[in-house]
N, C-alpha and C positions, 0 to 999 in steps of 0.2 A: 505494500500498498506506499502511495507518495503523499503525502503532505509537506507543507510549509508553516515554519512557525512564524505568527502572524507577526509578531513585534517584532521578528527580525526583517521582515518584508517593508514593515511599517518604518523603518529605519532606512529604508532604501539596498539593505543589506541581502536584501531576499535573492538577489540573483547570486550570488556566490552558493546558494543552495546547490548542492550538484543531486543530493539523492537523501531520500527519507526512508529508512525499511524499519516500520513499525513490529517490534515484538510484542506489542498490548493491544487495544482496542480503535488507536488510531486518534484519542482525542487530544487536543489541542494543551499540550503541557508545555506549561512555565514553570517558572521555579518555584518549588515548594508544593509545588500543585498535588504531587502523591506524595507529602511527606506521612512515613510511618509511624503509627501509634507507637510511642517508645516502648521496647521490649517486645514487641507481639511481631515483628519481621514485615514483610510485605511492604505494598506502596508502588510508584509510578517512577520511574529516573530514566530520564533521557540523558543520554551518552553520546557525546559529540567524538565524528570519528572522522580523522584529515586520513587519505588515503595513500600512508605511510607504511610499509611491510610491517612495521613491529605494531603501529597503531592497528592495524587490522587485525592481526594475531591477538593483542593482550585484550581487546574490544570483545572480539568474539568469544574470548574466553571468560571474561565478565558476564556478556549478556547470558551466555548458556547456566553458569555458575548461578547467577543472580535470580535467572528465570526459574530454577531446580529448587531454588530458596525460597518462593514463591513472589519474588520480585515484579513487576511491569515494566518490562525494559524496552524503551524505544532507541534507537539509534540512528543519529542525524549528522549525515555527512557534508562538512562545512570545509571550505578556504581557512586557512588560520587568522585571518584576521577578525572574520566574523564570530568566528568559533570562540577567541578570548573576548570580545565583546559582546557576543550572545551569553555568556557563562559570567561577566562580569555583572549583566545585566539581569541574571536570574533566570533566564529562557533556558540555559543545558544547565545541566546538574553537574556532570561528571567529565573528565578530559583527562586520559591516559597518558599522551603523551608529550610532555612539557619537557624541554631540555634546558637542563642550568647548568651550568650558570652564563654560558656566552650565549648558544645559538637563539634561545628566545629570550635573551634579556633586553629588547626593547619592548616585547611584548608585557613582561614581567614588570620593567619599570613603571608603563602605562596602566598595568590592570593589577599588578600583583597584590594590592593593598585590599581589592574587592573580591580576592580571591584566595580559597583555603588548600594551603600545600596538603595534601594527604599523604607525602612519603615519597622517597625515592624507591623503585623496584629495579633498576639494573642500572650499574655504574661504570659499564665500560662503552659508552657512548662516546663514536667519533665522527667528525666531518672530514670526507677525505675529495681530494681529487684523483681520480683513477682512470688508468690504461687498460688493453687488454694486455693479457701475460706476451703476447708473441709480439708487443713491440720492445724486442729487448735492449735498444738503445736507450730507452727511457724509462728513467728511474727519479728522477726527483724532478720538481716544479721548476726548479732550474731548468730545466731541461728545455722546457715547452719554448722559448723564444726562437731556439734554434730548428725546431720542426712547424713553424707556425704555415708556412704553405704547405707543407704535407698535411696538416690541420684543416685546411680552408680556413685558418685563423680564427676556429669557433670551440669554444670551450659547451659543450650540452648542460645546460642546467634543468632544473625542475622551477615548480612555482615560483612567481616573483615576490611574493609575501614571505616567503619562507627564509629561517636566518642563514639557511646552506647559502645560498643565494646572495643573501647579504653580505656573510662574511667572506666569500667566494670576491663580489665584488668590490667591497670596498676594503678590505686588507689582503687576499692573495695577489690580486690581480696586479694592483699597484706596488705592491712590495717586491714581486716578483718581475717586474717590468714587463707586463703582458697588456701593455697599451693596446697592441696590434690587433689583440683579439677580440672578438663578440661574446658576450656570455649568453647562451639563449637561455631566453625565459619563457619555459612554456607548462610543464606539467609532469611529474614522476611519471605518466603512463608514456607519454613523449619522449621522454629519455630513455627509457628503458628499451621503447621500440626502437629509437636509433642504435641503442648499442646493441642490440640485438641483429637488426639486420647489416651492422660493420663488422659484425664480431664473425657469423656465417661468413663473411667475404674477405676477411681478415685485413679487413683497411684501418688506418688508424684511426683512433677518435678518444677525446679525454671528455670524461664524463664529471658533474658532480655528483658524490655519492655519499654514503653514511654507512657506518656498521652500530648496529645490527642489521645484515640486507641480506635475503636470499638472493640475489645476484651472486653473492660468492659463494654459493652452492651450485648454482646453476651455470657460470662461466669461470675462468681461467683468469681470474685479474689482479690487478697490482697496482695497489695503493702507493702513489709517489710522494717520495719521501719530502717533508717540509720541514728543511736546517730551520728555517727563521720562526716555526711554531704558529703560523700565521693563520693556520685553519684552527687553532686552537688545540688544547689538551682532551684528555678523555672527560664526558662529562657525565651528568647521573641522570636519567628519565624518572618523572615525577608523574605519579598521579595528583592532580590539581579539584576542588569541584567550587562550586558558587559558596558564597556565603550563608553560613548556616547549613551547608549540606551535612557538617559532622552532627551536629544539633538533631536534625532531623532524620538521619540514618546512620544513628550512632553504631550499629554493629555493622553495618556495610564499611564503614570509616575504618572501624577497629579491623576488619579483613585486610581492607588495603593496606592499611600502615603494616601490616605483617606478610604482604606479598614482595617477592622480589623472586627473579628468575638470574639463573648461571645463563653461559654464552651457550652451554649446551642444549639447555632446555629451551631458551628462546629460541634456536636453529632450528630444535625440533618442531616446536610448535608451530612456526612458521611453514617449515616443509609441509605441514600437515592442511594448514588452513590457507596456504596461498598456492600450494601446489598439487597434492596429492587429493584434497578436497577442494580443489580453486572453485568449482559451482556449487558447493556450499560449505562455507567455511565453519559454521556453526558444528556440525558434524565433524569438521576435523579437529576443533576445539573439543567436542565429546572424546575423540578415540584418544586424544593427548591425556584427556584428563583420567580418563578409565588407565591409561597407560603408567598414569602418576601418582596413584593414592597420597603419596607421603607428601607431597605438593598440596594437597587437601587437607592434611594432617596439620600441616607446619601455618597453612594459611589460615585453615577455621579454627584448629582447634576443636573442642568436643561439639562444634555445630558439624562436624566433616559428617559425624556419626548418620549411619542410614543413605547418605548420598551415592549413588552407582550411575553409571554414563554408560 
């Protein structure tokens, strides 16, 4: 079922809404509208989704998990800017893919005081400029000016509002003298399509990418060395809620506070939700949960009792 958040549309942000998949009854959900009765479980939760691989995996995981625990879950797909605006305004309850301290620093500065940081669940996130491994003579971002013509003076990026594009454009490109390069700002799916096309033909290409990402399992890729550290150090991926989320959903906030994934766990979850069960990522999440009962125990504690996937 497709729907639009009325308040986002009224703000002129509705055009950025790509898709809404309703796990509940499809009613117009606004912040706090589905708040649970304290200690009883249940209620309606609207989770924002930006179509980044780790967010797709984590969001499907939590949609399946929360629905099994009696919550009514709506997943609303948005671009990054309206996602932060909508969560700050209370129209979105939860978002699972905030990168701190660098990638989403601008958004956090603008909206952080209107959001609740529910904790970090992954601590090895990195922004990268990446090439196929068959580009044997290119090992560092410093090597790119020397092969600008070979690359058609292009770096293939993702969404224009993303922190990855901002860091590449404002830090890495001027810092490494990439003035003759165009940073193509499109979408994650368009970037991956270009990467796949170039890879199949063994053509040179450089893309903006990040770890964790399923592309590293699908292709033989090489992250370019960043001797100046301009792409940033390892970051943490945080779950954030609208103001009042933890008060309205105390048990969910407690579960999310205990939420963490290792590199191996996240890689396996992405493989199931994005590849093996690409057409039914919720089923992929169910398979992963069925294979990882220890995750349920450490995340939900006693509340994991009786859950089967």
